[in-house]
PDB file with SEQRES, HELIX, SHEET and CRYST1 records, atoms N, CA, C and O in Angstrom:
SEQRES   1 A   79  UNK UNK UNK UNK UNK UNK UNK UNK UNK UNK UNK UNK UNK          
SEQRES   2 A   79  UNK UNK UNK UNK UNK UNK UNK UNK UNK UNK UNK UNK UNK          
SEQRES   3 A   79  UNK UNK UNK UNK UNK UNK UNK UNK UNK UNK UNK UNK UNK          
SEQRES   4 A   79  UNK UNK UNK UNK UNK UNK UNK UNK UNK UNK UNK UNK UNK          
SEQRES   5 A   79  UNK UNK UNK UNK UNK UNK UNK UNK UNK UNK UNK UNK UNK          
SEQRES   6 A   79  UNK UNK UNK UNK UNK UNK UNK UNK UNK UNK UNK UNK UNK          
SEQRES   7 A   79  UNK                                                          
HELIX    1 AA1 UNK A    5  UNK A   14  1                                  10    
HELIX    2 AA2 UNK A   19  UNK A   24  1                                   6    
HELIX    3 AA3 UNK A   31  UNK A   34  5                                   4    
HELIX    4 AA4 UNK A   38  UNK A   52  1                                  15    
HELIX    5 AA5 UNK A   67  UNK A   78  1                                  12    
CRYST1    1.000    1.000    1.000  90.00  90.00  90.00 P 1           1          
ATOM      1  N   UNK A   1      -5.136   7.302  10.155  1.00  0.00           N  
ATOM      2  CA  UNK A   1      -4.029   7.530   9.244  1.00  0.00           C  
ATOM      3  C   UNK A   1      -4.553   8.315   8.024  1.00  0.00           C  
ATOM      4  O   UNK A   1      -5.641   8.054   7.511  1.00  0.00           O  
ATOM      5  N   UNK A   2      -3.763   9.250   7.600  1.00  0.00           N  
ATOM      6  CA  UNK A   2      -4.067   9.999   6.389  1.00  0.00           C  
ATOM      7  C   UNK A   2      -2.827   9.998   5.516  1.00  0.00           C  
ATOM      8  O   UNK A   2      -1.702   9.974   6.016  1.00  0.00           O  
ATOM      9  N   UNK A   3      -3.040  10.023   4.197  1.00  0.00           N  
ATOM     10  CA  UNK A   3      -1.905  10.130   3.288  1.00  0.00           C  
ATOM     11  C   UNK A   3      -1.771  11.578   2.841  1.00  0.00           C  
ATOM     12  O   UNK A   3      -2.711  12.366   2.943  1.00  0.00           O  
ATOM     13  N   UNK A   4      -0.589  11.912   2.347  1.00  0.00           N  
ATOM     14  CA  UNK A   4      -0.315  13.250   1.805  1.00  0.00           C  
ATOM     15  C   UNK A   4       0.317  13.056   0.420  1.00  0.00           C  
ATOM     16  O   UNK A   4       0.596  11.935  -0.005  1.00  0.00           O  
ATOM     17  N   UNK A   5       0.531  14.170  -0.258  1.00  0.00           N  
ATOM     18  CA  UNK A   5       1.046  14.138  -1.638  1.00  0.00           C  
ATOM     19  C   UNK A   5       2.348  13.368  -1.779  1.00  0.00           C  
ATOM     20  O   UNK A   5       2.549  12.668  -2.771  1.00  0.00           O  
ATOM     21  N   UNK A   6       3.234  13.488  -0.798  1.00  0.00           N  
ATOM     22  CA  UNK A   6       4.502  12.770  -0.913  1.00  0.00           C  
ATOM     23  C   UNK A   6       4.313  11.265  -0.862  1.00  0.00           C  
ATOM     24  O   UNK A   6       5.125  10.522  -1.413  1.00  0.00           O  
ATOM     25  N   UNK A   7       3.261  10.807  -0.213  1.00  0.00           N  
ATOM     26  CA  UNK A   7       2.946   9.363  -0.203  1.00  0.00           C  
ATOM     27  C   UNK A   7       2.589   8.910  -1.614  1.00  0.00           C  
ATOM     28  O   UNK A   7       2.987   7.827  -2.042  1.00  0.00           O  
ATOM     29  N   UNK A   8       1.845   9.731  -2.329  1.00  0.00           N  
ATOM     30  CA  UNK A   8       1.433   9.384  -3.695  1.00  0.00           C  
ATOM     31  C   UNK A   8       2.657   9.308  -4.614  1.00  0.00           C  
ATOM     32  O   UNK A   8       2.781   8.397  -5.433  1.00  0.00           O  
ATOM     33  N   UNK A   9       3.546  10.274  -4.461  1.00  0.00           N  
ATOM     34  CA  UNK A   9       4.778  10.269  -5.248  1.00  0.00           C  
ATOM     35  C   UNK A   9       5.576   9.008  -4.926  1.00  0.00           C  
ATOM     36  O   UNK A   9       6.144   8.390  -5.826  1.00  0.00           O  
ATOM     37  N   UNK A  10       5.621   8.631  -3.679  1.00  0.00           N  
ATOM     38  CA  UNK A  10       6.304   7.394  -3.274  1.00  0.00           C  
ATOM     39  C   UNK A  10       5.693   6.164  -3.935  1.00  0.00           C  
ATOM     40  O   UNK A  10       6.416   5.248  -4.329  1.00  0.00           O  
ATOM     41  N   UNK A  11       4.393   6.137  -4.057  1.00  0.00           N  
ATOM     42  CA  UNK A  11       3.721   5.008  -4.734  1.00  0.00           C  
ATOM     43  C   UNK A  11       4.111   4.970  -6.206  1.00  0.00           C  
ATOM     44  O   UNK A  11       4.362   3.896  -6.753  1.00  0.00           O  
ATOM     45  N   UNK A  12       4.163   6.121  -6.843  1.00  0.00           N  
ATOM     46  CA  UNK A  12       4.605   6.156  -8.239  1.00  0.00           C  
ATOM     47  C   UNK A  12       6.043   5.683  -8.360  1.00  0.00           C  
ATOM     48  O   UNK A  12       6.396   4.995  -9.318  1.00  0.00           O  
ATOM     49  N   UNK A  13       6.871   6.049  -7.394  1.00  0.00           N  
ATOM     50  CA  UNK A  13       8.275   5.596  -7.382  1.00  0.00           C  
ATOM     51  C   UNK A  13       8.319   4.059  -7.270  1.00  0.00           C  
ATOM     52  O   UNK A  13       9.106   3.406  -7.956  1.00  0.00           O  
ATOM     53  N   UNK A  14       7.486   3.501  -6.415  1.00  0.00           N  
ATOM     54  CA  UNK A  14       7.445   2.043  -6.216  1.00  0.00           C  
ATOM     55  C   UNK A  14       7.089   1.286  -7.502  1.00  0.00           C  
ATOM     56  O   UNK A  14       7.553   0.168  -7.725  1.00  0.00           O  
ATOM     57  N   UNK A  15       6.256   1.916  -8.344  1.00  0.00           N  
ATOM     58  CA  UNK A  15       5.831   1.209  -9.580  1.00  0.00           C  
ATOM     59  C   UNK A  15       6.718   1.551 -10.769  1.00  0.00           C  
ATOM     60  O   UNK A  15       6.435   1.145 -11.896  1.00  0.00           O  
ATOM     61  N   UNK A  16       7.798   2.301 -10.517  1.00  0.00           N  
ATOM     62  CA  UNK A  16       8.803   2.496 -11.546  1.00  0.00           C  
ATOM     63  C   UNK A  16       8.700   3.711 -12.436  1.00  0.00           C  
ATOM     64  O   UNK A  16       9.271   3.727 -13.526  1.00  0.00           O  
ATOM     65  N   UNK A  17       7.980   4.732 -11.996  1.00  0.00           N  
ATOM     66  CA  UNK A  17       7.916   5.984 -12.756  1.00  0.00           C  
ATOM     67  C   UNK A  17       9.291   6.671 -12.666  1.00  0.00           C  
ATOM     68  O   UNK A  17       9.910   6.700 -11.602  1.00  0.00           O  
ATOM     69  N   UNK A  18       9.745   7.208 -13.772  1.00  0.00           N  
ATOM     70  CA  UNK A  18      11.058   7.866 -13.841  1.00  0.00           C  
ATOM     71  C   UNK A  18      11.184   8.971 -12.796  1.00  0.00           C  
ATOM     72  O   UNK A  18      10.249   9.731 -12.546  1.00  0.00           O  
ATOM     73  N   UNK A  19      12.367   9.034 -12.198  1.00  0.00           N  
ATOM     74  CA  UNK A  19      12.615  10.018 -11.155  1.00  0.00           C  
ATOM     75  C   UNK A  19      12.459  11.465 -11.671  1.00  0.00           C  
ATOM     76  O   UNK A  19      11.975  12.332 -10.943  1.00  0.00           O  
ATOM     77  N   UNK A  20      12.866  11.720 -12.914  1.00  0.00           N  
ATOM     78  CA  UNK A  20      12.728  13.056 -13.498  1.00  0.00           C  
ATOM     79  C   UNK A  20      11.277  13.498 -13.546  1.00  0.00           C  
ATOM     80  O   UNK A  20      10.977  14.663 -13.286  1.00  0.00           O  
ATOM     81  N   UNK A  21      10.383  12.595 -13.870  1.00  0.00           N  
ATOM     82  CA  UNK A  21       8.947  12.890 -13.883  1.00  0.00           C  
ATOM     83  C   UNK A  21       8.460  13.158 -12.466  1.00  0.00           C  
ATOM     84  O   UNK A  21       7.711  14.105 -12.225  1.00  0.00           O  
ATOM     85  N   UNK A  22       8.893  12.315 -11.529  1.00  0.00           N  
ATOM     86  CA  UNK A  22       8.439  12.456 -10.145  1.00  0.00           C  
ATOM     87  C   UNK A  22       8.863  13.795  -9.537  1.00  0.00           C  
ATOM     88  O   UNK A  22       8.090  14.419  -8.810  1.00  0.00           O  
ATOM     89  N   UNK A  23      10.046  14.220  -9.822  1.00  0.00           N  
ATOM     90  CA  UNK A  23      10.546  15.479  -9.253  1.00  0.00           C  
ATOM     91  C   UNK A  23       9.799  16.691  -9.781  1.00  0.00           C  
ATOM     92  O   UNK A  23       9.749  17.729  -9.121  1.00  0.00           O  
ATOM     93  N   UNK A  24       9.215  16.566 -10.972  1.00  0.00           N  
ATOM     94  CA  UNK A  24       8.513  17.694 -11.595  1.00  0.00           C  
ATOM     95  C   UNK A  24       7.007  17.698 -11.300  1.00  0.00           C  
ATOM     96  O   UNK A  24       6.312  18.645 -11.670  1.00  0.00           O  
ATOM     97  N   UNK A  25       6.491  16.643 -10.634  1.00  0.00           N  
ATOM     98  CA  UNK A  25       5.049  16.571 -10.420  1.00  0.00           C  
ATOM     99  C   UNK A  25       4.516  17.730  -9.591  1.00  0.00           C  
ATOM    100  O   UNK A  25       5.126  18.151  -8.608  1.00  0.00           O  
ATOM    101  N   UNK A  26       3.372  18.227 -10.010  1.00  0.00           N  
ATOM    102  CA  UNK A  26       2.659  19.273  -9.277  1.00  0.00           C  
ATOM    103  C   UNK A  26       1.360  18.651  -8.764  1.00  0.00           C  
ATOM    104  O   UNK A  26       0.718  17.863  -9.460  1.00  0.00           O  
ATOM    105  N   UNK A  27       0.991  19.011  -7.561  1.00  0.00           N  
ATOM    106  CA  UNK A  27      -0.158  18.380  -6.911  1.00  0.00           C  
ATOM    107  C   UNK A  27      -1.502  18.698  -7.525  1.00  0.00           C  
ATOM    108  O   UNK A  27      -2.447  17.919  -7.403  1.00  0.00           O  
ATOM    109  N   UNK A  28      -1.593  19.852  -8.193  1.00  0.00           N  
ATOM    110  CA  UNK A  28      -2.906  20.288  -8.703  1.00  0.00           C  
ATOM    111  C   UNK A  28      -2.998  20.321 -10.223  1.00  0.00           C  
ATOM    112  O   UNK A  28      -3.898  20.950 -10.780  1.00  0.00           O  
ATOM    113  N   UNK A  29      -2.068  19.644 -10.895  1.00  0.00           N  
ATOM    114  CA  UNK A  29      -2.084  19.547 -12.359  1.00  0.00           C  
ATOM    115  C   UNK A  29      -2.420  18.106 -12.746  1.00  0.00           C  
ATOM    116  O   UNK A  29      -1.901  17.175 -12.131  1.00  0.00           O  
ATOM    117  N   UNK A  30      -3.276  17.902 -13.751  1.00  0.00           N  
ATOM    118  CA  UNK A  30      -3.614  16.523 -14.142  1.00  0.00           C  
ATOM    119  C   UNK A  30      -2.381  15.658 -14.373  1.00  0.00           C  
ATOM    120  O   UNK A  30      -1.441  16.059 -15.058  1.00  0.00           O  
ATOM    121  N   UNK A  31      -2.405  14.470 -13.791  1.00  0.00           N  
ATOM    122  CA  UNK A  31      -1.253  13.552 -13.874  1.00  0.00           C  
ATOM    123  C   UNK A  31      -0.921  13.190 -15.326  1.00  0.00           C  
ATOM    124  O   UNK A  31       0.251  13.106 -15.694  1.00  0.00           O  
ATOM    125  N   UNK A  32      -1.947  12.978 -16.143  1.00  0.00           N  
ATOM    126  CA  UNK A  32      -1.705  12.594 -17.534  1.00  0.00           C  
ATOM    127  C   UNK A  32      -1.017  13.700 -18.326  1.00  0.00           C  
ATOM    128  O   UNK A  32      -0.385  13.430 -19.347  1.00  0.00           O  
ATOM    129  N   UNK A  33      -1.133  14.938 -17.864  1.00  0.00           N  
ATOM    130  CA  UNK A  33      -0.465  16.061 -18.521  1.00  0.00           C  
ATOM    131  C   UNK A  33       0.985  16.248 -18.018  1.00  0.00           C  
ATOM    132  O   UNK A  33       1.717  17.112 -18.500  1.00  0.00           O  
ATOM    133  N   UNK A  34       1.376  15.410 -17.031  1.00  0.00           N  
ATOM    134  CA  UNK A  34       2.697  15.553 -16.444  1.00  0.00           C  
ATOM    135  C   UNK A  34       3.608  14.359 -16.725  1.00  0.00           C  
ATOM    136  O   UNK A  34       4.666  14.227 -16.110  1.00  0.00           O  
ATOM    137  N   UNK A  35       3.207  13.502 -17.638  1.00  0.00           N  
ATOM    138  CA  UNK A  35       4.068  12.369 -17.987  1.00  0.00           C  
ATOM    139  C   UNK A  35       3.702  11.059 -17.347  1.00  0.00           C  
ATOM    140  O   UNK A  35       4.319  10.035 -17.640  1.00  0.00           O  
ATOM    141  N   UNK A  36       2.708  11.064 -16.474  1.00  0.00           N  
ATOM    142  CA  UNK A  36       2.193   9.809 -15.913  1.00  0.00           C  
ATOM    143  C   UNK A  36       1.272   9.213 -16.974  1.00  0.00           C  
ATOM    144  O   UNK A  36       0.411   9.902 -17.520  1.00  0.00           O  
ATOM    145  N   UNK A  37       1.461   7.930 -17.257  1.00  0.00           N  
ATOM    146  CA  UNK A  37       0.637   7.352 -18.337  1.00  0.00           C  
ATOM    147  C   UNK A  37      -0.456   6.431 -17.780  1.00  0.00           C  
ATOM    148  O   UNK A  37      -0.529   6.176 -16.578  1.00  0.00           O  
ATOM    149  N   UNK A  38      -1.283   5.952 -18.674  1.00  0.00           N  
ATOM    150  CA  UNK A  38      -2.458   5.176 -18.294  1.00  0.00           C  
ATOM    151  C   UNK A  38      -2.082   3.819 -17.708  1.00  0.00           C  
ATOM    152  O   UNK A  38      -2.939   3.150 -17.131  1.00  0.00           O  
ATOM    153  N   UNK A  39      -0.846   3.398 -17.837  1.00  0.00           N  
ATOM    154  CA  UNK A  39      -0.381   2.158 -17.211  1.00  0.00           C  
ATOM    155  C   UNK A  39       0.091   2.433 -15.776  1.00  0.00           C  
ATOM    156  O   UNK A  39      -0.094   1.606 -14.884  1.00  0.00           O  
ATOM    157  N   UNK A  40       0.693   3.585 -15.572  1.00  0.00           N  
ATOM    158  CA  UNK A  40       1.185   3.940 -14.239  1.00  0.00           C  
ATOM    159  C   UNK A  40       0.056   4.102 -13.222  1.00  0.00           C  
ATOM    160  O   UNK A  40       0.198   3.711 -12.063  1.00  0.00           O  
ATOM    161  N   UNK A  41      -1.053   4.674 -13.655  1.00  0.00           N  
ATOM    162  CA  UNK A  41      -2.163   4.966 -12.737  1.00  0.00           C  
ATOM    163  C   UNK A  41      -2.746   3.702 -12.098  1.00  0.00           C  
ATOM    164  O   UNK A  41      -2.863   3.654 -10.873  1.00  0.00           O  
ATOM    165  N   UNK A  42      -3.121   2.666 -12.884  1.00  0.00           N  
ATOM    166  CA  UNK A  42      -3.645   1.484 -12.227  1.00  0.00           C  
ATOM    167  C   UNK A  42      -2.601   0.753 -11.368  1.00  0.00           C  
ATOM    168  O   UNK A  42      -2.936   0.171 -10.336  1.00  0.00           O  
ATOM    169  N   UNK A  43      -1.347   0.789 -11.801  1.00  0.00           N  
ATOM    170  CA  UNK A  43      -0.284   0.144 -11.001  1.00  0.00           C  
ATOM    171  C   UNK A  43      -0.131   0.861  -9.666  1.00  0.00           C  
ATOM    172  O   UNK A  43       0.038   0.221  -8.628  1.00  0.00           O  
ATOM    173  N   UNK A  44      -0.191   2.199  -9.692  1.00  0.00           N  
ATOM    174  CA  UNK A  44      -0.086   2.955  -8.455  1.00  0.00           C  
ATOM    175  C   UNK A  44      -1.298   2.716  -7.549  1.00  0.00           C  
ATOM    176  O   UNK A  44      -1.155   2.603  -6.331  1.00  0.00           O  
ATOM    177  N   UNK A  45      -2.491   2.640  -8.149  1.00  0.00           N  
ATOM    178  CA  UNK A  45      -3.689   2.373  -7.372  1.00  0.00           C  
ATOM    179  C   UNK A  45      -3.606   0.988  -6.719  1.00  0.00           C  
ATOM    180  O   UNK A  45      -4.004   0.824  -5.566  1.00  0.00           O  
ATOM    181  N   UNK A  46      -3.096   0.006  -7.441  1.00  0.00           N  
ATOM    182  CA  UNK A  46      -2.930  -1.340  -6.868  1.00  0.00           C  
ATOM    183  C   UNK A  46      -1.937  -1.317  -5.718  1.00  0.00           C  
ATOM    184  O   UNK A  46      -2.149  -1.976  -4.700  1.00  0.00           O  
ATOM    185  N   UNK A  47      -0.858  -0.567  -5.872  1.00  0.00           N  
ATOM    186  CA  UNK A  47       0.135  -0.427  -4.810  1.00  0.00           C  
ATOM    187  C   UNK A  47      -0.498   0.213  -3.573  1.00  0.00           C  
ATOM    188  O   UNK A  47      -0.220  -0.190  -2.443  1.00  0.00           O  
ATOM    189  N   UNK A  48      -1.353   1.216  -3.800  1.00  0.00           N  
ATOM    190  CA  UNK A  48      -2.036   1.900  -2.689  1.00  0.00           C  
ATOM    191  C   UNK A  48      -2.995   0.929  -1.975  1.00  0.00           C  
ATOM    192  O   UNK A  48      -3.082   0.931  -0.747  1.00  0.00           O  
ATOM    193  N   UNK A  49      -3.701   0.113  -2.741  1.00  0.00           N  
ATOM    194  CA  UNK A  49      -4.606  -0.865  -2.131  1.00  0.00           C  
ATOM    195  C   UNK A  49      -3.849  -1.806  -1.196  1.00  0.00           C  
ATOM    196  O   UNK A  49      -4.290  -2.086  -0.081  1.00  0.00           O  
ATOM    197  N   UNK A  50      -2.708  -2.285  -1.668  1.00  0.00           N  
ATOM    198  CA  UNK A  50      -1.903  -3.200  -0.883  1.00  0.00           C  
ATOM    199  C   UNK A  50      -1.335  -2.509   0.347  1.00  0.00           C  
ATOM    200  O   UNK A  50      -1.425  -3.030   1.459  1.00  0.00           O  
ATOM    201  N   UNK A  51      -0.751  -1.336   0.142  1.00  0.00           N  
ATOM    202  CA  UNK A  51      -0.094  -0.642   1.244  1.00  0.00           C  
ATOM    203  C   UNK A  51      -1.061  -0.178   2.325  1.00  0.00           C  
ATOM    204  O   UNK A  51      -0.761  -0.289   3.513  1.00  0.00           O  
ATOM    205  N   UNK A  52      -2.221   0.341   1.922  1.00  0.00           N  
ATOM    206  CA  UNK A  52      -3.139   0.921   2.876  1.00  0.00           C  
ATOM    207  C   UNK A  52      -4.338   0.022   3.204  1.00  0.00           C  
ATOM    208  O   UNK A  52      -5.205   0.400   3.992  1.00  0.00           O  
ATOM    209  N   UNK A  53      -4.380  -1.163   2.601  1.00  0.00           N  
ATOM    210  CA  UNK A  53      -5.427  -2.157   2.879  1.00  0.00           C  
ATOM    211  C   UNK A  53      -6.838  -1.558   2.638  1.00  0.00           C  
ATOM    212  O   UNK A  53      -7.734  -1.674   3.473  1.00  0.00           O  
ATOM    213  N   UNK A  54      -6.988  -0.927   1.484  1.00  0.00           N  
ATOM    214  CA  UNK A  54      -8.277  -0.322   1.107  1.00  0.00           C  
ATOM    215  C   UNK A  54      -8.676  -0.816  -0.283  1.00  0.00           C  
ATOM    216  O   UNK A  54      -7.849  -1.332  -1.035  1.00  0.00           O  
ATOM    217  N   UNK A  55      -9.954  -0.649  -0.610  1.00  0.00           N  
ATOM    218  CA  UNK A  55     -10.436  -1.033  -1.911  1.00  0.00           C  
ATOM    219  C   UNK A  55     -10.625   0.240  -2.753  1.00  0.00           C  
ATOM    220  O   UNK A  55     -11.394   1.133  -2.397  1.00  0.00           O  
ATOM    221  N   UNK A  56      -9.914   0.292  -3.857  1.00  0.00           N  
ATOM    222  CA  UNK A  56     -10.018   1.455  -4.733  1.00  0.00           C  
ATOM    223  C   UNK A  56     -10.713   1.106  -6.043  1.00  0.00           C  
ATOM    224  O   UNK A  56     -10.453   1.725  -7.074  1.00  0.00           O  
ATOM    225  N   UNK A  57     -11.602   0.109  -6.000  1.00  0.00           N  
ATOM    226  CA  UNK A  57     -12.255  -0.323  -7.234  1.00  0.00           C  
ATOM    227  C   UNK A  57     -13.084   0.777  -7.871  1.00  0.00           C  
ATOM    228  O   UNK A  57     -13.337   0.727  -9.074  1.00  0.00           O  
ATOM    229  N   UNK A  58     -13.516   1.769  -7.103  1.00  0.00           N  
ATOM    230  CA  UNK A  58     -14.318   2.865  -7.646  1.00  0.00           C  
ATOM    231  C   UNK A  58     -13.489   3.988  -8.255  1.00  0.00           C  
ATOM    232  O   UNK A  58     -14.043   4.987  -8.715  1.00  0.00           O  
ATOM    233  N   UNK A  59     -12.175   3.836  -8.263  1.00  0.00           N  
ATOM    234  CA  UNK A  59     -11.319   4.897  -8.748  1.00  0.00           C  
ATOM    235  C   UNK A  59     -11.416   4.983 -10.275  1.00  0.00           C  
ATOM    236  O   UNK A  59     -11.480   3.967 -10.967  1.00  0.00           O  
ATOM    237  N   UNK A  60     -11.424   6.189 -10.768  1.00  0.00           N  
ATOM    238  CA  UNK A  60     -11.417   6.370 -12.229  1.00  0.00           C  
ATOM    239  C   UNK A  60     -10.726   7.665 -12.577  1.00  0.00           C  
ATOM    240  O   UNK A  60     -10.603   8.570 -11.751  1.00  0.00           O  
ATOM    241  N   UNK A  61     -10.278   7.738 -13.811  1.00  0.00           N  
ATOM    242  CA  UNK A  61      -9.599   8.955 -14.292  1.00  0.00           C  
ATOM    243  C   UNK A  61     -10.543  10.131 -14.327  1.00  0.00           C  
ATOM    244  O   UNK A  61     -10.104  11.279 -14.398  1.00  0.00           O  
ATOM    245  N   UNK A  62     -11.850   9.861 -14.279  1.00  0.00           N  
ATOM    246  CA  UNK A  62     -12.824  10.947 -14.290  1.00  0.00           C  
ATOM    247  C   UNK A  62     -12.812  11.726 -12.964  1.00  0.00           C  
ATOM    248  O   UNK A  62     -12.873  12.956 -12.951  1.00  0.00           O  
ATOM    249  N   UNK A  63     -12.733  10.987 -11.857  1.00  0.00           N  
ATOM    250  CA  UNK A  63     -12.805  11.676 -10.561  1.00  0.00           C  
ATOM    251  C   UNK A  63     -11.441  11.821  -9.888  1.00  0.00           C  
ATOM    252  O   UNK A  63     -11.349  12.477  -8.850  1.00  0.00           O  
ATOM    253  N   UNK A  64     -10.403  11.247 -10.428  1.00  0.00           N  
ATOM    254  CA  UNK A  64      -9.074  11.360  -9.859  1.00  0.00           C  
ATOM    255  C   UNK A  64      -8.104  11.754 -10.957  1.00  0.00           C  
ATOM    256  O   UNK A  64      -7.563  10.906 -11.666  1.00  0.00           O  
ATOM    257  N   UNK A  65      -7.895  13.057 -11.085  1.00  0.00           N  
ATOM    258  CA  UNK A  65      -7.021  13.574 -12.144  1.00  0.00           C  
ATOM    259  C   UNK A  65      -5.679  14.058 -11.617  1.00  0.00           C  
ATOM    260  O   UNK A  65      -4.685  14.021 -12.343  1.00  0.00           O  
ATOM    261  N   UNK A  66      -5.632  14.498 -10.405  1.00  0.00           N  
ATOM    262  CA  UNK A  66      -4.437  15.115  -9.845  1.00  0.00           C  
ATOM    263  C   UNK A  66      -3.972  14.355  -8.590  1.00  0.00           C  
ATOM    264  O   UNK A  66      -4.684  13.490  -8.080  1.00  0.00           O  
ATOM    265  N   UNK A  67      -2.803  14.682  -8.117  1.00  0.00           N  
ATOM    266  CA  UNK A  67      -2.328  14.086  -6.859  1.00  0.00           C  
ATOM    267  C   UNK A  67      -3.276  14.486  -5.735  1.00  0.00           C  
ATOM    268  O   UNK A  67      -3.621  13.653  -4.897  1.00  0.00           O  
ATOM    269  N   UNK A  68      -3.699  15.741  -5.702  1.00  0.00           N  
ATOM    270  CA  UNK A  68      -4.641  16.179  -4.670  1.00  0.00           C  
ATOM    271  C   UNK A  68      -5.930  15.376  -4.696  1.00  0.00           C  
ATOM    272  O   UNK A  68      -6.471  15.019  -3.650  1.00  0.00           O  
ATOM    273  N   UNK A  69      -6.425  15.093  -5.908  1.00  0.00           N  
ATOM    274  CA  UNK A  69      -7.632  14.264  -6.054  1.00  0.00           C  
ATOM    275  C   UNK A  69      -7.423  12.878  -5.462  1.00  0.00           C  
ATOM    276  O   UNK A  69      -8.284  12.350  -4.758  1.00  0.00           O  
ATOM    277  N   UNK A  70      -6.247  12.290  -5.764  1.00  0.00           N  
ATOM    278  CA  UNK A  70      -5.956  10.936  -5.279  1.00  0.00           C  
ATOM    279  C   UNK A  70      -5.849  10.933  -3.760  1.00  0.00           C  
ATOM    280  O   UNK A  70      -6.373  10.032  -3.105  1.00  0.00           O  
ATOM    281  N   UNK A  71      -5.175  11.930  -3.193  1.00  0.00           N  
ATOM    282  CA  UNK A  71      -5.057  12.034  -1.741  1.00  0.00           C  
ATOM    283  C   UNK A  71      -6.456  12.068  -1.124  1.00  0.00           C  
ATOM    284  O   UNK A  71      -6.731  11.331  -0.178  1.00  0.00           O  
ATOM    285  N   UNK A  72      -7.324  12.900  -1.640  1.00  0.00           N  
ATOM    286  CA  UNK A  72      -8.689  13.008  -1.103  1.00  0.00           C  
ATOM    287  C   UNK A  72      -9.454  11.688  -1.252  1.00  0.00           C  
ATOM    288  O   UNK A  72     -10.136  11.257  -0.323  1.00  0.00           O  
ATOM    289  N   UNK A  73      -9.341  11.058  -2.409  1.00  0.00           N  
ATOM    290  CA  UNK A  73     -10.022   9.804  -2.685  1.00  0.00           C  
ATOM    291  C   UNK A  73      -9.590   8.731  -1.691  1.00  0.00           C  
ATOM    292  O   UNK A  73     -10.432   8.040  -1.116  1.00  0.00           O  
ATOM    293  N   UNK A  74      -8.285   8.589  -1.489  1.00  0.00           N  
ATOM    294  CA  UNK A  74      -7.772   7.570  -0.562  1.00  0.00           C  
ATOM    295  C   UNK A  74      -8.146   7.920   0.885  1.00  0.00           C  
ATOM    296  O   UNK A  74      -8.597   7.049   1.629  1.00  0.00           O  
ATOM    297  N   UNK A  75      -7.967   9.163   1.287  1.00  0.00           N  
ATOM    298  CA  UNK A  75      -8.274   9.545   2.647  1.00  0.00           C  
ATOM    299  C   UNK A  75      -9.746   9.333   2.971  1.00  0.00           C  
ATOM    300  O   UNK A  75     -10.083   8.991   4.104  1.00  0.00           O  
ATOM    301  N   UNK A  76     -10.623   9.530   1.997  1.00  0.00           N  
ATOM    302  CA  UNK A  76     -12.058   9.255   2.227  1.00  0.00           C  
ATOM    303  C   UNK A  76     -12.297   7.783   2.530  1.00  0.00           C  
ATOM    304  O   UNK A  76     -13.214   7.444   3.279  1.00  0.00           O  
ATOM    305  N   UNK A  77     -11.488   6.917   1.960  1.00  0.00           N  
ATOM    306  CA  UNK A  77     -11.649   5.474   2.195  1.00  0.00           C  
ATOM    307  C   UNK A  77     -10.945   4.994   3.451  1.00  0.00           C  
ATOM    308  O   UNK A  77     -11.262   3.924   3.971  1.00  0.00           O  
ATOM    309  N   UNK A  78     -10.002   5.767   3.935  1.00  0.00           N  
ATOM    310  CA  UNK A  78      -9.282   5.387   5.148  1.00  0.00           C  
ATOM    311  C   UNK A  78     -10.054   5.739   6.411  1.00  0.00           C  
ATOM    312  O   UNK A  78      -9.644   5.359   7.508  1.00  0.00           O  
ATOM    313  N   UNK A  79     -11.152   6.450   6.278  1.00  0.00           N  
ATOM    314  CA  UNK A  79     -11.922   6.869   7.461  1.00  0.00           C  
ATOM    315  C   UNK A  79     -12.620   5.676   8.111  1.00  0.00           C  
ATOM    316  O   UNK A  79     -13.312   5.838   9.116  1.00  0.00           O  
TER     317      UNK A  79                                                      
END                                                                             
């Protein structure tokens, strides 16, 4: 199984990010520059852990800045 960008947007939707923000998200632009805040990121990561049964304890804003980064990070753990 692999995730794609729309899966990440769905996770943000599950944790309550505004629909207007979600519709404007770009895959290669830092999430914090697009209206996603520091509370949304850990909530979304927790939702991903539950949904995909993976451990994302190593995730950080340093190595996961964009949707594309998150997709790669999660897919590396799903292998």
